[in-house]
N, C-alpha and C positions, 0 to 999 in steps of 0.2 A: 684070191677073189672068191667069195662065197657064191656058189652056183648051184642051180637046181635044174633038173631036166623037166621038160614039159610033161612027160608021162608020170612024173612024181607029184604033180600039182593036184590038189583036191579042189572040188567045186567051190568050197567056201574060203579058199585062200585069198588074201587081199592082193590084188594085182594093180600095179601102177604102170600105165602105158605112156612112154615118153616119146612116141613118134609124133611127127608134125600133123597138123590138122587135116591136110588132104589125105594122109595115110589113114588116120582115124576114121574119117568120113567114108572111106572105101570099105572098111571092115575092121571090126574090133572084137575082142573077147567081151561077152556080156558081163556087166557088173564091174568092169575095170574103171579105175579112176584115170582120167586123161589130163596130163600136164606135159605139154611138149618140152623137150629138152631146151629149146631156145627161150623158154619162159620159166624154166624150172626154179632158178634162184629167186625170182620175183614172186613166184606163186608157192613157195615152199610151205607157207602157212596152211594152204589148202590140204597138203599132205598130212601135216601134223594133226589137223582137225579130223580128217577122214580115216586115218590109219588106226587100227586097233591098238589100244594102249600098250599092251605087252605082247603084241603079235608081230609077226614077220611081214615085211613088205617084199613082195615078189616083183621085180622090175623087169619090164619087157619092152622091146622095140622090134624092128623088122628082123634083124639077124643076131643081135647081141652086143654090138659095139657101143651104141649110145647108152643102152641100159647098163653096160658095164661101168661107164663113166659115172652115171647117176648112182649106181650101187656103191661105188667107192666113196663118193661124196657122202652118202647117207651113213655108211659105216663110220666114216670119220666124225659124223655128228652124233654117234652113239646109238644109231637106229639099227635094229636087227633087219638087215636087208640082204637079199640074194638076187643075183642076175639069173634070168631065165635063159638057159643055153639054147641058142638057135632062134630065139625070138618067135615072132608071129609066123615066120615061114615054117618052122617046125610045128607050131601050134596047128596051122592049117593042114600041113601034110599028114599029121597024126589024126586028122578027122575031128578035131575039136571045133565047136561051132564058131563061125565068124559071122557077125551080124552088122547091119547098118543101124543108124539111130532110130529108124522106124521099125526095127525088128526083122527086116528082110535079110535073106542071105547076102553076105558080103564076100569080099575077097581081099587078099593082102597085096598091096602095091609093092 
C-alpha cells in the first residue's frame, strides 16, 4: 500500500478526505476535496474532475483505515494515490491547521 506521512505532505498536495459529513463539518484540512467513503463510488467522477491530471492523490480519513481502502481502489483504477498514514488524528497532533467550513478553528472527531 503506497503511504505517505503527514510530515512529508506539502501545502499544495492534492488531498482527498473520505470521512463522513459529520467528521468533515467538525474540522478538515483547508483545500481538501470531500467525498465520503459511503458515497465514493457514486461520486468518483468528482475526483477525476478535480484531481491534477498527472498528480498524486493523497487520501486521508480519521486514522488511515478508510483511506487505505479508497487508496487501494484508486491504485487499481490506475490513479497515482497514496494513503496518509495516521490520518487527520496525526494531522491535528502535528499542528497542521484544522478548520470548519466558515474558516474557524475545528477539531478532529
